[in-house]
N, C-alpha and C positions, 0 to 999 in steps of 0.2 A: 090832057088827060093823064100824061105820064106824071105831071108834077103832082096831081091830086092822088094818084095812085101811091106815090111815095110818102106822102103826108099821113095815110091812114095807118100803116104800120107804126110809125112814129107815135101817133096819138093812143094807139092801144098800149104801147109800151109805158107811155107817161100814166095811163090809167091805172096799169097794172102796179107801177112804181108806188103810186099814191095809195092804192089799196093795201099793199105790202106795208108801207109805213104807217097806214091807219091801224092794221092789224098788229103790229109792233107796240104801237102806243097804248092800244086796248091791253095787250097782253101784259105789258109793263104795269099798268094800273091794277090790272086783276092780280098780278103777282105781289104787288107791293101790299095790296089788301090783305091778301092771304097770308103771306109773312108778318105783317103788323098783327093780326089776329093771333097768330101762333104765338109770337112774342109776348103778346099782352096776356095769353092764356098761360104761357110758361111763367110769366111773372106772378100771375094770381096763384098758379099751384105753388110756386115757390113761397109765396106769402102764406098760403094755407099750411104749407110744410113747416115753415117757420113757426107760425102760431100754433100748429100742432106740438113743435118741440116745446114751445114756452109753456103750454098747457101741460105737456107730460113731465116737463120739469118741476112743477109744483109739487110740493110735498102732499102725500096722501095718506089717508088712515087705512086700516086694514081693509075697510069697505071699499076703497077706491075714490072716495070723495076727497076732494080738495081740502086741505087744512092749512090753517095759517100758523106760522111758527112765531110765538110771541118774543120779544127781544130779551135778552138776558137781564135778570133783575139787577138793579144797582146795588153794590155791595159797599157797604160803609166799614171799611176795615183794611187791614193788612195781614198779607199771608206771611206767617212766620212758622218755620219749621214744617211747612205743608199743610198748616191748619189756618183758618181764619181767625185773626186776633181782631175782636170787634171794637176797636177803638181809633175812629178816625182813619186817614190815609197817611201813614207815617213814612216820611222819605229818609233815605240815607241811613247810615248805621246808627245804633242806640247810643245816645249821648250818656255821659257820666251821670249818675245820680246826682240830685242837689241835696239829698237827704242823707243822714249818717246812720248807720244802725247802731242801736243801743241807746239813741239820743231821744229824749221825750219832746214831742211837738203837741204844745196845747192850743196853737192858733194857726190859722193860715198865714202865707207868707205874700201871695200875690195879691196887690191892691185891688180893692172892688170886687173881690171874690168872696163868696159865702159857702160854706159846706154844710149842708144838713146831712147827718149820718144816723144810721140806724143799726142798734145792737140787738142781741139776743135771738134773732130769727134764724132761719125762716119759721114763720108761723102760719096759722090759719088766716091772717089778714094781710099777709105780704102780697099776694096776687092783686088784692084790691089796692094796695100801695102802688104796685108796679102800673096798674091800669091808669091811676092818677097821674103817676110821673110821665106816662106815654103821652097823657092827654096834655100836660103841662109843657112837655117837651124839655125836661131836665134830666140830669144825671146826678147820682147820689153814690154815697159808699155803703155797703152792707158789712158790718162786723158779724159775722155769722158764727154760731155755735155747732158743733156736730152732734151734741145730745142734750139739749137743755129744754126747750120748747118742742120737744119730740125729735125723733131720728132724722138727721139730714139726708140719710139714703131714701127715706119713705117720703121726703119732699123735694127729691132731687130736680123735679122738673121746674120747680119754682126757682131754684138755684141757677138753673141752666137758663131760665128765662131773663132772670136778672142780669146774668153775665152777657148773654148774646144782645141784651138790649143796651149794651155800653156802660153799665153800672159797675163801679170798683167792687170787687169782692175781697174783704180784708178778713183777718182772723180775730176771733174773740175767745180762743182756746176751744178744747172739745167740750168740756162739761160745765164752763162757767165757775169755777172755783176761785177762791182768793189766792192769788200767786204767793202772798205773803206766808201762807201756811204750808207751802209746798217745798220740797227739796228741788235743787236745780235738776235732779234726774226726773222728778215727777213733773216739774214744769216743761221739760223736754218732752216728756210723754204726751201732756197735754196738747202742745203745739204740734208735734210730729203726727198724732193720730188725726188731727183735722188735716193737716197737710195731705196725708194719705187719701182722705175722703175726698178734698177738692181736686185732688190730681185724677182720681178716678171719675169724678163726675164731670169736670171741666177741663182737665188737662193742664191746669195751672196750680202754683204754689205762691200763695201771697207773700209778699215782702213787708207788708204794713199790718199791724196787729193794734189792738186796744185791750188793756188789761181789764177784766171784770173788776167793779168796784172802784175803777178809776185811779184819781190823783189826790186824794185826801177830802174831797167835797162830801163823800159818802162816810167819813170817819175812819177811812183807811187809806193808805197811799201806796199801793203796790207798784204804781208807776215811778214812784221816787225811790224805791227800795235798791240798794245796790246789788244785792244777790239777783233780784229780778232782771235788773238791767245787764248785768254781767251774763246772764244766761240767755237772754234774748239777742244780746250782741253776738254771743258765739253762734246762735242760729240764724245770724243775718235778718234780724227783724227791726225795721223802724217802730218806734213806739209813738202812739198818738192818744191823746185825751180829748180835752174840749174847753172851750173857754165860755160856752153858753150851754147850761143844763136845763132841758125843758121841765124836768122835775115829774115827767109823766109815769115813771116808774113807781114814784113815792104817793101820787095824788089820784092817777086815773084808777080807781078801783070802786067797784059798787059795793065794797064792804066797808063797815064802819072802821076807822074814824074818818074814812076819805071818800065816803058817799056822796059826791058832789053832782050837782045839776050840770047840764052842757055849759050854761051860762057861767056859773062859778068855775068850772074847770078851764074854760077858755080865758077866763079873766087872770086865773093863776098863771097859766102859760104866757100870756101877753106880758105879764108883770116879769116874768123870768127873761124873756127877750129884751124887752125895754131896758131893764137894768144891765143886761149884758152889753147893748148897742150903744145906749145914751153917754156911757162914759168913755167913748171912743171918738175919735176925730171922723169926720165924714169919709166915707169910702175905706176905712179901716177893714181889713178882712176879718172873718169870723169862722168859727168852727163849732157848730151846734151838736148837741146829743138828743137823739129821740130813740124810741123804741118800737120797732113793727110787730110787736107783741100784745099791743093794746089796741083794741077797736076803735076807741075814740082819738088815739093819736092818728089813726089812718084817716078816720072820716071827718074829724073835727079840728085838730090841732094842726096837722101837716098843710091842708088847704089853706088855712089862715096863715100859717108861717110862709108859705110860698108866695101869697099875695103879697104880703108885707114886705118880704125882702125884696121882690122884684120893684115895687113901688119906691123903695130906697135906692134903686138904681144898681143893686148888685146882680152879678152873674153867679148863678147857683151851679156849682160844680162838685164833683168828687173829691175827697181829701187829697189824694194824690196829686190831682191837678191844681188845688189852691196852694200846695206846698211847691209848685214849680217842677215837679217830676214828670218827665216823658212817661206816657203810660206803660211803656214796655219796662221801666223800673218800678212799676207797681207791683211786679210779681218776680220771685226768684227763678222760676222756669216757666217756659210756654210750650207745651207738646200736644199731642192729640189725646183725647180722653181714653179711658178704657173701653174696649168694645163691649164689655158688659160690667157696669158696675154693681156692687152688692145692693140688695134691697132692704136689708135689715142692720141695725147697729149690733156689734157684739159686745155684751157686757165687759 
């Protein structure tokens, strides 16, 4: 009996110990579940906060709606003196010019290049011409006047568009006189008056010019005159003429005796181009003259000329490029334009 009595307390102790262990196990499991849930909730809360921060960081408009910031536009140009110079991306310092001021250039120098240039504008047809050039993806040179086919200040948006599109802007004098008839002082006045206008409108002063009435093909030869050359040399101008004259200034008129049909006009232009090109080796460069003051030059002749020149394998470029000059040497100065340019020409 004594032995049985001693075993009963021992059994009770074992049962209590087992019960305690079981309770500890259950408590551990419960605590693990509880802390696990808290940790998960905390993570979820943190994720929500993070998402909230991301949402809050999105740009919003004044109404609080999320907006998307577009990428900056691709700029095809080079910053010079704090303004965008819209000619390619030009690296390094400006190289020395390959052209010489006071010298007459009647043809391109870079092989396989062809320059189609336009005199006497801007005009009422220049915008349509710019549309065509944009469509074709080519650049040309505009030899502009200040007050010939209207006042340049009144058409300054056209000139700005041409310049910002990457076309070369060059001088054709202020009022289109024959420089042979002018004194050096009057030649200087013609050139500097247009310089002022282009500096006001564009911020640039051209280094290239073309004398009105050209190089002898129109019965006069201002480009070959010593007085003219010396004066323009003193003004730091490169003198250019052409080796192909389309003749549009003489024959694109609806008045007798040049009242030609479209077919007859185009045939005459084709003849001028063919004569100029056929006598040269394949790939020899050319500098062609046209005028953006004639409607059919823009609508008829130029589309044909572009197609023909491209089919011959030429690259159509501005005069300055076909002579090999860096675009920065197409101008004597490059600055910001005037905050407000005049809107009228002063007599």
